[in-house]
DRENKELUM-781639 format. One record per residue (C-alpha): residue number from 1; residue in three letters; x, y, z. Coordinates in Angstrom, 1 decimal, padded with zeros to 4 digits, always signed. Example, Ala and Ser with C-alpha at 12.3 -4.5 7.8 and 13.67 -1.06 7.14 Angstrom:
// DRENKELUM-781639
{node 1 'ALA' {+012.3 -004.5 +007.8}}
{node 2 'SER' {+013.7 -001.1 +007.1}}
***
This chain:
// DRENKELUM-781639
{node 1 'UNK' {+000.1 +000.0 +000.1}}
{node 2 'UNK' {+003.0 +002.2 +001.0}}
{node 3 'UNK' {+004.7 +001.7 -002.5}}
{node 4 'UNK' {+001.3 +002.1 -004.3}}
{node 5 'UNK' {+000.7 +005.6 -002.6}}
{node 6 'UNK' {+004.2 +006.9 -003.3}}
{node 7 'UNK' {+005.1 +005.3 -006.6}}
{node 8 'UNK' {+002.0 +004.6 -008.5}}
{node 9 'UNK' {-001.3 +006.8 -007.2}}
{node 10 'UNK' {-002.2 +009.7 -009.5}}
{node 11 'UNK' {-000.2 +012.6 -008.3}}
{node 12 'UNK' {-003.2 +014.7 -007.2}}
{node 13 'UNK' {-004.7 +011.9 -005.7}}
{node 14 'UNK' {-001.5 +010.9 -003.7}}
{node 15 'UNK' {-000.7 +014.5 -002.9}}
{node 16 'UNK' {-004.1 +015.4 -001.5}}
{node 17 'UNK' {-004.3 +012.0 +000.3}}
{node 18 'UNK' {-001.0 +013.1 +002.3}}
{node 19 'UNK' {-001.7 +016.8 +002.6}}
{node 20 'UNK' {-005.3 +017.0 +003.5}}
{node 21 'UNK' {-005.0 +015.4 +006.8}}
{node 22 'UNK' {-002.2 +017.8 +007.5}}
{node 23 'UNK' {-004.4 +020.5 +006.4}}
{node 24 'UNK' {-007.2 +019.4 +008.7}}
{node 25 'UNK' {-005.0 +019.2 +011.7}}
{node 26 'UNK' {-003.9 +022.7 +010.9}}
{node 27 'UNK' {-007.4 +024.1 +010.7}}
{node 28 'UNK' {-008.2 +022.4 +014.0}}
{node 29 'UNK' {-005.0 +024.1 +015.5}}
{node 30 'UNK' {-006.2 +027.4 +013.7}}
{node 31 'UNK' {-009.6 +027.1 +015.3}}
{node 32 'UNK' {-007.8 +026.7 +018.9}}
{node 33 'UNK' {-005.7 +029.7 +018.0}}
{node 34 'UNK' {-008.8 +031.9 +017.3}}
{node 35 'UNK' {-010.8 +030.6 +020.0}}
{node 36 'UNK' {-007.8 +030.9 +022.6}}
{node 37 'UNK' {-007.4 +034.8 +021.2}}
{node 38 'UNK' {-011.3 +035.2 +021.4}}
{node 39 'UNK' {-011.6 +034.1 +025.1}}
{node 40 'UNK' {-008.3 +036.4 +026.1}}
{node 41 'UNK' {-009.8 +039.3 +024.3}}
{node 42 'UNK' {-013.1 +038.8 +026.1}}
{node 43 'UNK' {-011.3 +039.7 +029.4}}
{node 44 'UNK' {-011.3 +043.3 +027.9}}
{node 45 'UNK' {-007.8 +043.8 +029.4}}
{node 46 'UNK' {-005.5 +045.2 +026.7}}
{node 47 'UNK' {-002.5 +044.7 +028.9}}
{node 48 'UNK' {-003.1 +040.8 +029.3}}
{node 49 'UNK' {-003.8 +040.7 +025.4}}
{node 50 'UNK' {-000.4 +042.3 +024.8}}
{node 51 'UNK' {+001.3 +040.3 +027.5}}
{node 52 'UNK' {+000.1 +036.9 +025.8}}
{node 53 'UNK' {+000.9 +038.2 +022.3}}
{node 54 'UNK' {+004.6 +039.2 +023.7}}
{node 55 'UNK' {+004.9 +035.3 +024.4}}
{node 56 'UNK' {+004.0 +034.3 +021.0}}
{node 57 'UNK' {+007.6 +034.3 +019.7}}
{node 58 'UNK' {+008.5 +031.8 +022.6}}
{node 59 'UNK' {+006.0 +029.2 +021.5}}
{node 60 'UNK' {+007.1 +029.5 +017.7}}
{node 61 'UNK' {+010.6 +028.9 +019.2}}
{node 62 'UNK' {+009.6 +025.6 +020.8}}
{node 63 'UNK' {+008.4 +024.5 +017.2}}
{node 64 'UNK' {+011.2 +025.5 +015.6}}
{node 65 'UNK' {+013.3 +023.2 +018.1}}
{node 66 'UNK' {+010.8 +020.4 +017.6}}
{node 67 'UNK' {+011.2 +020.9 +013.9}}
{node 68 'UNK' {+014.9 +020.0 +014.0}}
{node 69 'UNK' {+014.1 +016.7 +015.0}}
{node 70 'UNK' {+010.4 +016.1 +013.3}}
{node 71 'UNK' {+011.2 +017.7 +009.8}}
{node 72 'UNK' {+015.1 +016.6 +009.8}}
{node 73 'UNK' {+014.0 +013.0 +010.8}}
{node 74 'UNK' {+011.2 +013.2 +008.4}}
{node 75 'UNK' {+013.2 +014.1 +005.3}}
{node 76 'UNK' {+016.0 +011.3 +006.3}}
{node 77 'UNK' {+013.4 +008.7 +006.7}}
{node 78 'UNK' {+011.5 +009.5 +003.6}}
{node 79 'UNK' {+014.6 +008.8 +001.6}}
{node 80 'UNK' {+015.4 +005.9 +003.3}}
{node 81 'UNK' {+011.9 +004.4 +002.7}}
{node 82 'UNK' {+012.4 +005.2 -001.0}}
{node 83 'UNK' {+015.5 +002.9 -000.9}}
{node 84 'UNK' {+013.2 +000.1 +001.1}}
{node 85 'UNK' {+015.5 +000.1 +004.3}}
{node 86 'UNK' {+013.1 +000.0 +007.1}}
{node 87 'UNK' {+015.5 -001.3 +009.5}}
{node 88 'UNK' {+017.5 +002.1 +009.5}}
{node 89 'UNK' {+014.5 +003.9 +009.3}}
{node 90 'UNK' {+013.5 +002.4 +012.6}}
{node 91 'UNK' {+016.7 +003.2 +014.4}}
{node 92 'UNK' {+016.9 +006.8 +013.2}}
{node 93 'UNK' {+013.1 +007.3 +014.4}}
{node 94 'UNK' {+014.2 +006.4 +017.9}}
{node 95 'UNK' {+017.0 +008.6 +017.8}}
{node 96 'UNK' {+015.1 +011.7 +016.8}}
{node 97 'UNK' {+012.2 +010.9 +019.5}}
{node 98 'UNK' {+014.5 +010.5 +022.5}}
{node 99 'UNK' {+017.0 +013.4 +021.3}}
{node 100 'UNK' {+013.9 +015.7 +021.3}}
{node 101 'UNK' {+012.9 +014.7 +024.7}}
{node 102 'UNK' {+016.5 +015.2 +026.1}}
{node 103 'UNK' {+016.6 +018.5 +024.4}}
{node 104 'UNK' {+013.2 +019.8 +025.7}}
{node 105 'UNK' {+014.4 +019.0 +029.3}}
{node 106 'UNK' {+017.8 +020.9 +028.9}}
{node 107 'UNK' {+015.6 +024.1 +027.2}}
{node 108 'UNK' {+013.2 +023.9 +030.2}}
{node 109 'UNK' {+016.4 +024.4 +032.8}}
{node 110 'UNK' {+017.9 +027.2 +030.6}}
{node 111 'UNK' {+014.8 +029.2 +030.0}}
{node 112 'UNK' {+013.7 +029.3 +033.5}}
{node 113 'UNK' {+017.3 +030.3 +034.6}}
{node 114 'UNK' {+016.8 +033.4 +032.2}}
{node 115 'UNK' {+013.1 +034.1 +032.7}}
{node 116 'UNK' {+013.5 +037.8 +033.4}}
{node 117 'UNK' {+016.2 +038.4 +030.7}}
{node 118 'UNK' {+013.9 +036.8 +027.9}}
{node 119 'UNK' {+010.5 +038.8 +029.1}}
{node 120 'UNK' {+012.6 +042.0 +028.8}}
{node 121 'UNK' {+014.0 +040.9 +025.3}}
{node 122 'UNK' {+010.5 +040.0 +024.1}}
{node 123 'UNK' {+009.4 +043.3 +024.8}}
{node 124 'UNK' {+007.6 +043.0 +028.1}}
{node 125 'UNK' {+006.7 +046.4 +029.8}}
{node 126 'UNK' {+005.8 +047.4 +033.3}}
{node 127 'UNK' {+002.1 +047.2 +032.3}}
{node 128 'UNK' {+002.4 +043.6 +030.7}}
{node 129 'UNK' {+005.1 +042.1 +032.6}}
{node 130 'UNK' {+002.8 +040.4 +035.0}}
{node 131 'UNK' {+000.8 +038.7 +032.4}}
{node 132 'UNK' {+003.7 +037.7 +030.2}}
{node 133 'UNK' {+005.4 +036.3 +033.0}}
{node 134 'UNK' {+002.2 +034.1 +033.8}}
{node 135 'UNK' {+001.9 +032.6 +030.4}}
{node 136 'UNK' {+005.8 +032.3 +030.2}}
{node 137 'UNK' {+006.2 +030.3 +033.3}}
{node 138 'UNK' {+003.5 +027.5 +032.3}}
{node 139 'UNK' {+004.7 +027.5 +028.8}}
{node 140 'UNK' {+008.1 +026.8 +029.6}}
{node 141 'UNK' {+006.9 +024.2 +032.2}}
{node 142 'UNK' {+005.4 +022.1 +029.4}}
{node 143 'UNK' {+008.0 +023.2 +026.8}}
{node 144 'UNK' {+009.3 +019.3 +026.6}}
{node 145 'UNK' {+005.8 +018.3 +025.6}}
{node 146 'UNK' {+005.7 +020.9 +022.6}}
{node 147 'UNK' {+009.0 +019.9 +021.4}}
{node 148 'UNK' {+008.2 +016.1 +021.5}}
{node 149 'UNK' {+004.9 +016.4 +019.8}}
{node 150 'UNK' {+006.5 +017.9 +016.6}}
{node 151 'UNK' {+008.6 +014.5 +016.4}}
{node 152 'UNK' {+006.1 +011.7 +015.8}}
{node 153 'UNK' {+003.6 +014.0 +013.8}}
{node 154 'UNK' {+006.1 +014.6 +011.2}}
{node 155 'UNK' {+007.8 +010.8 +011.2}}
{node 156 'UNK' {+004.1 +009.3 +010.9}}
{node 157 'UNK' {+003.4 +011.5 +007.8}}
{node 158 'UNK' {+007.1 +010.1 +006.7}}
{node 159 'UNK' {+005.6 +006.5 +006.9}}
{node 160 'UNK' {+002.3 +007.6 +004.9}}
{node 161 'UNK' {+000.1 +007.7 +008.2}}
{node 162 'UNK' {-000.6 +011.2 +007.7}}
{node 163 'UNK' {-004.4 +010.6 +009.0}}
{node 164 'UNK' {-003.2 +009.3 +012.4}}
{node 165 'UNK' {-000.6 +012.5 +012.3}}
{node 166 'UNK' {-003.8 +014.6 +012.1}}
{node 167 'UNK' {-005.5 +012.7 +014.9}}
{node 168 'UNK' {-003.1 +013.6 +017.3}}
{node 169 'UNK' {-002.9 +017.1 +016.8}}
{node 170 'UNK' {-007.0 +017.2 +016.8}}
{node 171 'UNK' {-007.5 +015.3 +020.0}}
{node 172 'UNK' {-005.0 +017.6 +022.1}}
{node 173 'UNK' {-006.6 +020.7 +020.4}}
{node 174 'UNK' {-010.1 +019.9 +021.2}}
{node 175 'UNK' {-009.0 +019.3 +024.8}}
{node 176 'UNK' {-007.3 +022.7 +024.8}}
{node 177 'UNK' {-010.4 +024.5 +023.4}}
{node 178 'UNK' {-012.5 +022.8 +026.3}}
{node 179 'UNK' {-010.1 +024.0 +029.0}}
{node 180 'UNK' {-009.7 +027.3 +028.1}}
{node 181 'UNK' {-012.9 +029.0 +029.5}}
{node 182 'UNK' {-012.7 +026.7 +032.4}}
{node 183 'UNK' {-009.3 +028.0 +033.2}}
{node 184 'UNK' {-009.2 +031.4 +032.0}}
{node 185 'UNK' {-012.8 +032.6 +033.3}}
{node 186 'UNK' {-014.2 +029.6 +035.5}}
{node 187 'UNK' {-011.0 +029.4 +037.7}}
{node 188 'UNK' {-010.0 +032.8 +037.0}}
{node 189 'UNK' {-006.4 +032.3 +036.0}}
{node 190 'UNK' {-006.3 +034.5 +033.1}}
{node 191 'UNK' {-003.1 +034.4 +031.1}}
{node 192 'UNK' {-001.5 +031.4 +032.9}}
{node 193 'UNK' {-004.7 +029.4 +032.7}}
{node 194 'UNK' {-004.5 +030.0 +028.8}}
{node 195 'UNK' {-001.0 +028.5 +028.8}}
{node 196 'UNK' {-002.0 +025.6 +031.0}}
{node 197 'UNK' {-004.8 +024.5 +028.9}}
{node 198 'UNK' {-002.3 +024.5 +025.9}}
{node 199 'UNK' {+000.1 +022.4 +027.8}}
{node 200 'UNK' {-002.5 +019.9 +028.8}}
{node 201 'UNK' {-003.6 +019.6 +025.3}}
{node 202 'UNK' {-000.1 +018.7 +024.0}}
{node 203 'UNK' {+000.3 +016.4 +026.8}}
{node 204 'UNK' {-002.7 +014.5 +025.5}}
{node 205 'UNK' {-001.3 +014.8 +022.1}}
{node 206 'UNK' {+002.1 +013.3 +023.0}}
{node 207 'UNK' {+000.6 +010.5 +024.6}}
{node 208 'UNK' {-001.7 +009.6 +021.6}}
{node 209 'UNK' {+001.5 +009.7 +019.3}}
{node 210 'UNK' {+003.0 +007.1 +021.8}}
{node 211 'UNK' {+000.3 +004.8 +021.6}}
{node 212 'UNK' {-000.2 +004.9 +017.6}}
{node 213 'UNK' {+003.7 +004.1 +017.3}}
{node 214 'UNK' {+003.7 +001.1 +019.7}}
{node 215 'UNK' {+000.3 -000.3 +018.2}}
{node 216 'UNK' {+000.1 +000.6 +014.7}}
{node 217 'UNK' {+003.8 +001.8 +013.3}}
{node 218 'UNK' {+005.6 -000.7 +011.0}}
{node 219 'UNK' {+008.5 +001.8 +010.9}}
{node 220 'UNK' {+008.7 +004.1 +013.7}}
{node 221 'UNK' {+009.7 +002.9 +017.3}}
{node 222 'UNK' {+009.9 +004.4 +021.0}}
{node 223 'UNK' {+011.7 +001.0 +022.2}}
{node 224 'UNK' {+014.8 +002.3 +024.1}}
{node 225 'UNK' {+016.6 -000.7 +022.7}}
{node 226 'UNK' {+016.4 +000.6 +019.1}}
{node 227 'UNK' {+018.2 +003.8 +020.1}}
{node 228 'UNK' {+021.5 +004.0 +018.4}}
{node 229 'UNK' {+023.5 +007.4 +018.8}}
{node 230 'UNK' {+026.2 +007.9 +016.2}}
{node 231 'UNK' {+027.6 +010.8 +014.2}}
{node 232 'UNK' {+026.2 +009.7 +010.9}}
{node 233 'UNK' {+022.5 +009.7 +012.3}}
{node 234 'UNK' {+023.0 +013.2 +014.1}}
{node 235 'UNK' {+024.5 +014.7 +011.1}}
{node 236 'UNK' {+022.0 +013.5 +008.7}}
{node 237 'UNK' {+019.2 +014.7 +010.8}}
{node 238 'UNK' {+020.7 +018.0 +011.9}}
{node 239 'UNK' {+022.0 +019.1 +008.4}}
{node 240 'UNK' {+018.1 +019.1 +007.4}}
{node 241 'UNK' {+016.7 +019.8 +010.8}}
{node 242 'UNK' {+018.4 +023.0 +011.8}}
{node 243 'UNK' {+017.8 +024.8 +008.3}}
{node 244 'UNK' {+014.2 +023.7 +008.7}}
{node 245 'UNK' {+013.7 +025.0 +012.1}}
{node 246 'UNK' {+015.1 +028.3 +010.9}}
{node 247 'UNK' {+011.4 +028.9 +009.3}}
{node 248 'UNK' {+010.0 +028.9 +012.8}}
{node 249 'UNK' {+013.1 +030.4 +014.5}}
{node 250 'UNK' {+012.8 +033.5 +011.9}}
{node 251 'UNK' {+009.0 +033.6 +012.6}}
{node 252 'UNK' {+009.9 +034.0 +016.5}}
{node 253 'UNK' {+012.5 +036.7 +015.3}}
{node 254 'UNK' {+009.8 +038.5 +013.0}}
{node 255 'UNK' {+007.2 +038.6 +015.7}}
{node 256 'UNK' {+009.6 +039.7 +018.2}}
{node 257 'UNK' {+010.9 +042.5 +015.6}}
{node 258 'UNK' {+007.5 +043.6 +014.7}}
{node 259 'UNK' {+006.4 +044.0 +018.5}}
{node 260 'UNK' {+009.6 +046.2 +019.2}}
{node 261 'UNK' {+008.9 +048.5 +016.4}}
{node 262 'UNK' {+005.3 +048.8 +017.2}}
{node 263 'UNK' {+006.2 +049.7 +020.8}}
{node 264 'UNK' {+006.6 +053.6 +019.9}}
{node 265 'UNK' {+003.1 +053.5 +018.9}}
{node 266 'UNK' {+001.7 +051.9 +022.1}}
{node 267 'UNK' {+000.8 +048.5 +023.6}}
{node 268 'UNK' {-002.6 +048.9 +021.6}}
{node 269 'UNK' {-000.7 +048.3 +018.4}}
{node 270 'UNK' {+001.0 +045.4 +019.8}}
{node 271 'UNK' {-002.3 +044.0 +020.9}}
{node 272 'UNK' {-003.9 +044.4 +017.5}}
{node 273 'UNK' {-001.1 +042.9 +015.8}}
{node 274 'UNK' {-001.3 +040.0 +018.1}}
{node 275 'UNK' {-005.2 +039.5 +016.8}}
{node 276 'UNK' {-004.1 +040.1 +013.2}}
{node 277 'UNK' {-001.3 +037.4 +013.3}}
{node 278 'UNK' {-004.0 +034.7 +014.9}}
{node 279 'UNK' {-006.1 +035.6 +011.8}}
{node 280 'UNK' {-003.5 +035.4 +009.1}}
{node 281 'UNK' {-002.7 +032.0 +010.7}}
{node 282 'UNK' {-005.9 +031.1 +008.7}}
{node 283 'UNK' {-003.8 +031.5 +005.4}}
{node 284 'UNK' {-000.5 +030.4 +006.8}}
{node 285 'UNK' {-001.6 +027.1 +008.7}}
{node 286 'UNK' {-003.4 +026.0 +005.3}}
{node 287 'UNK' {-000.6 +026.9 +003.1}}
{node 288 'UNK' {+001.7 +025.3 +005.5}}
{node 289 'UNK' {-000.2 +022.1 +005.5}}
{node 290 'UNK' {-000.6 +021.9 +001.8}}
{node 291 'UNK' {+003.2 +022.5 +001.6}}
{node 292 'UNK' {+004.5 +020.2 +004.2}}
{node 293 'UNK' {+001.7 +017.4 +003.4}}
{node 294 'UNK' {+003.5 +016.7 +000.1}}
{node 295 'UNK' {+007.2 +016.6 +001.3}}
{node 296 'UNK' {+007.3 +012.9 +002.0}}
{node 297 'UNK' {+006.1 +012.4 -001.5}}
{node 298 'UNK' {+009.0 +014.4 -002.6}}
{node 299 'UNK' {+011.7 +012.8 -000.5}}
{node 300 'UNK' {+010.3 +009.5 -001.4}}
{node 301 'UNK' {+010.4 +009.9 -005.1}}
{node 302 'UNK' {+013.9 +011.4 -004.8}}
{node 303 'UNK' {+015.3 +008.5 -003.0}}
{node 304 'UNK' {+013.6 +006.2 -005.4}}
{node 305 'UNK' {+015.1 +008.3 -008.4}}
{node 306 'UNK' {+011.6 +009.0 -009.8}}
{node 307 'UNK' {+012.5 +012.0 -011.6}}
{node 308 'UNK' {+009.4 +012.5 -013.7}}
{node 309 'UNK' {+007.0 +012.0 -010.9}}
{node 310 'UNK' {+009.1 +014.3 -008.8}}
{node 311 'UNK' {+008.9 +017.1 -011.2}}
{node 312 'UNK' {+005.1 +016.8 -011.6}}
{node 313 'UNK' {+004.7 +016.6 -007.7}}
{node 314 'UNK' {+006.8 +019.7 -007.1}}
{node 315 'UNK' {+004.6 +021.7 -009.9}}
{node 316 'UNK' {+001.3 +020.5 -008.3}}
{node 317 'UNK' {+002.4 +021.9 -004.9}}
{node 318 'UNK' {+003.1 +025.1 -006.3}}
{node 319 'UNK' {-000.3 +025.5 -008.0}}
{node 320 'UNK' {-002.0 +024.4 -005.0}}
{node 321 'UNK' {-000.3 +026.4 -002.2}}
{node 322 'UNK' {-000.1 +029.5 -004.4}}
{node 323 'UNK' {-003.9 +029.0 -005.2}}
{node 324 'UNK' {-004.6 +028.5 -001.7}}
{node 325 'UNK' {-002.9 +031.8 -000.9}}
{node 326 'UNK' {-004.8 +033.7 -003.2}}
{node 327 'UNK' {-008.0 +032.5 -002.0}}
{node 328 'UNK' {-007.4 +033.3 +001.8}}
{node 329 'UNK' {-005.9 +036.6 +000.7}}
{node 330 'UNK' {-009.4 +037.7 -001.0}}
{node 331 'UNK' {-011.5 +036.1 +001.3}}
{node 332 'UNK' {-010.1 +037.4 +004.4}}
{node 333 'UNK' {-009.3 +040.8 +003.1}}
{node 334 'UNK' {-013.2 +041.1 +002.1}}
{node 335 'UNK' {-014.5 +040.1 +005.5}}
{node 336 'UNK' {-011.5 +041.8 +007.5}}
{node 337 'UNK' {-013.8 +044.3 +009.3}}
{node 338 'UNK' {-016.4 +041.9 +010.7}}
{node 339 'UNK' {-013.4 +039.1 +011.5}}
{node 340 'UNK' {-011.5 +041.7 +013.5}}
{node 341 'UNK' {-014.8 +043.0 +015.2}}
{node 342 'UNK' {-015.2 +039.7 +016.9}}
{node 343 'UNK' {-012.1 +040.2 +019.0}}
{node 344 'UNK' {-012.3 +044.1 +019.0}}
{node 345 'UNK' {-014.9 +046.8 +019.7}}
{node 346 'UNK' {-013.3 +050.2 +018.9}}
{node 347 'UNK' {-013.5 +051.5 +015.5}}
{node 348 'UNK' {-010.2 +053.0 +015.1}}
{node 349 'UNK' {-008.5 +050.0 +016.4}}
{node 350 'UNK' {-010.7 +047.8 +013.9}}
{node 351 'UNK' {-009.8 +050.2 +011.0}}
{node 352 'UNK' {-006.0 +049.7 +012.0}}
{node 353 'UNK' {-006.3 +046.0 +012.3}}
{node 354 'UNK' {-007.9 +045.8 +008.9}}
{node 355 'UNK' {-005.1 +047.6 +007.2}}
{node 356 'UNK' {-002.5 +045.4 +009.2}}
{node 357 'UNK' {-004.3 +042.3 +008.3}}
{node 358 'UNK' {-004.3 +043.3 +004.5}}
{node 359 'UNK' {-000.4 +043.8 +004.2}}
{node 360 'UNK' {+000.2 +040.6 +006.1}}
{node 361 'UNK' {-002.0 +038.6 +003.6}}
{node 362 'UNK' {-000.8 +040.1 +000.2}}
{node 363 'UNK' {+002.3 +037.8 +000.5}}
{node 364 'UNK' {+000.3 +035.0 +001.2}}
{node 365 'UNK' {+000.4 +033.5 -002.6}}
{node 366 'UNK' {+004.2 +034.0 -002.9}}
{node 367 'UNK' {+004.8 +032.4 +000.5}}
{node 368 'UNK' {+003.1 +029.0 -000.5}}
{node 369 'UNK' {+005.6 +028.9 -003.6}}
{node 370 'UNK' {+008.4 +029.6 -001.5}}
{node 371 'UNK' {+007.4 +026.9 +001.1}}
{node 372 'UNK' {+007.2 +024.2 -001.6}}
{node 373 'UNK' {+010.8 +025.3 -002.7}}
{node 374 'UNK' {+011.8 +024.9 +001.0}}
{node 375 'UNK' {+010.3 +021.5 +001.3}}
{node 376 'UNK' {+012.1 +020.5 -001.7}}
{node 377 'UNK' {+015.4 +021.5 -000.3}}
{node 378 'UNK' {+014.5 +019.6 +002.9}}
{node 379 'UNK' {+013.3 +016.5 +001.2}}
{node 380 'UNK' {+016.2 +016.2 -001.3}}
{node 381 'UNK' {+018.9 +016.9 +001.4}}
{node 382 'UNK' {+019.9 +020.5 +000.2}}
{node 383 'UNK' {+020.6 +021.9 +003.5}}
{node 384 'UNK' {+022.2 +025.1 +002.1}}
{node 385 'UNK' {+019.3 +026.0 +000.1}}
{node 386 'UNK' {+016.7 +025.3 +002.9}}
{node 387 'UNK' {+018.9 +027.3 +005.4}}
{node 388 'UNK' {+019.4 +030.2 +002.9}}
{node 389 'UNK' {+015.4 +030.5 +002.0}}
{node 390 'UNK' {+014.2 +029.8 +005.6}}
{node 391 'UNK' {+016.4 +032.5 +006.9}}
{node 392 'UNK' {+015.1 +035.1 +004.0}}
{node 393 'UNK' {+011.3 +035.8 +004.8}}
{node 394 'UNK' {+011.2 +037.0 +008.5}}
{node 395 'UNK' {+015.0 +037.3 +008.9}}
{node 396 'UNK' {+017.5 +038.1 +006.4}}
{node 397 'UNK' {+015.2 +040.2 +004.4}}
{node 398 'UNK' {+012.6 +041.3 +006.9}}
{node 399 'UNK' {+015.2 +042.9 +009.3}}
{node 400 'UNK' {+016.4 +045.4 +006.6}}
{node 401 'UNK' {+012.9 +045.9 +005.4}}
{node 402 'UNK' {+011.3 +046.8 +008.6}}
{node 403 'UNK' {+014.2 +049.0 +009.4}}
{node 404 'UNK' {+014.0 +050.9 +006.4}}
{node 405 'UNK' {+010.4 +051.3 +006.0}}
{node 406 'UNK' {+009.8 +052.0 +009.5}}
{node 407 'UNK' {+012.0 +055.0 +009.3}}
{node 408 'UNK' {+010.6 +056.4 +006.0}}
{node 409 'UNK' {+006.7 +055.6 +006.7}}
{node 410 'UNK' {+006.6 +055.2 +010.5}}
{node 411 'UNK' {+003.7 +052.9 +011.5}}
{node 412 'UNK' {+002.7 +052.1 +007.7}}
{node 413 'UNK' {+006.2 +051.2 +007.1}}
{node 414 'UNK' {+005.9 +048.5 +010.0}}
{node 415 'UNK' {+002.9 +047.2 +008.5}}
{node 416 'UNK' {+004.2 +046.9 +004.9}}
{node 417 'UNK' {+007.6 +045.3 +006.0}}
{node 418 'UNK' {+006.4 +041.6 +005.6}}
{node 419 'UNK' {+005.0 +041.8 +002.1}}
{node 420 'UNK' {+008.3 +043.6 +001.1}}
{node 421 'UNK' {+010.1 +040.7 +002.4}}
{node 422 'UNK' {+007.7 +038.4 +000.7}}
{node 423 'UNK' {+008.4 +039.7 -002.7}}
{node 424 'UNK' {+012.1 +039.6 -002.3}}
{node 425 'UNK' {+012.2 +036.2 -000.9}}
{node 426 'UNK' {+010.2 +034.9 -003.7}}
{node 427 'UNK' {+013.0 +035.9 -006.3}}
{node 428 'UNK' {+015.5 +034.3 -003.8}}
{node 429 'UNK' {+013.7 +031.3 -003.9}}
{node 430 'UNK' {+013.3 +030.8 -007.7}}
{node 431 'UNK' {+017.1 +031.6 -008.0}}
{node 432 'UNK' {+018.1 +028.9 -005.5}}
{node 433 'UNK' {+015.9 +026.3 -007.2}}
{node 434 'UNK' {+017.3 +026.5 -010.5}}
{node 435 'UNK' {+020.9 +026.7 -009.0}}
{node 436 'UNK' {+020.6 +023.7 -006.6}}
{node 437 'UNK' {+017.7 +021.3 -007.8}}
{node 438 'UNK' {+016.7 +021.7 -011.4}}
{node 439 'UNK' {+019.7 +020.1 -013.1}}
{node 440 'UNK' {+019.6 +017.4 -010.9}}
{node 441 'UNK' {+015.8 +016.4 -011.5}}
{node 442 'UNK' {+015.6 +017.6 -015.2}}
{node 443 'UNK' {+017.2 +014.8 -016.6}}
***
């Protein structure tokens, strides 16, 4: 069945069979993000909203660390399965799982020791520090579960079990949604309650994934006796995992930079942008799901040297993600005022939010195409291309864009910086794709 899916099934059917469960999992996560934001916004406390928004980069940092072992391991295992070596794939999966757990524990200790410095770096002010500290404390306590969850989620998709990967995310997110109002309002825990609900959801997700691996997986393992630590395995995972984690790390940096550049315009601007970015996740999570859902197909076909099928998969992926980005741009822009109005009541703040939302969405079709290029680099082992491109959108390109535009246009420049970065990043993506991949797969 696995060979049928990866080698023979019509590309649109195979691609969507892998991608749609990922998208569904992303949509459920999206629903949680919006519900979470809705409940926090319903407190009516702008400082609390801003305090939670300030900690958003920390959450994406956890995702970035998890991606080192999740996406890095997925890339390696996809290519190994293309070469039909299940025993090697099993050992590498165990390495990824246990290394992620160990890394999460180390991260927790370090981040607790640096709590005050990190909150200051993230942009907490006297008014928002209390709420940011509450959220930070509980998020760090559960950080090992967040990091670990990314590993089986990605590795199961590499094996072709996209549905099981989706179910794990759905179960944890549903628990999260149920607990949010109970903890935030019922128990009066506010920002701390939102973080506690999040962590409990991730604990449930991790438990589910371990059960699936032990009972249903033919390739993956959590058995300690399968753990094999060697330089080759470490290098093969890190060479793709580290560049892939840059995407989330750069998102962390991008959000932090945006918040810092918004500070001169008041905590209200940070709060509005925090809500806008949650809405933008409607587009981002759908596009990411469509892009990364197809990555195991790219890696498998590359490992099996199915060049024609590989080219068609990449082209189909670009068409699907670019088209989804365009649909999200039009749909969310048209309904921006009523959507933002669900979270805010002040008309001036809603108008500012609508402008922020438009400029954040303009680059979505371009982001979709760039993500397919990044997935191709990751799946084929092109670490340098993945690293450079992942660093561009919210890092290498975004930093000078926000500095220059904010100096020239003030608040409007801060708002327009992301779209400017998306245009430049797309040009870089096509240049790298032609230089690193096209000649190899064209023949």
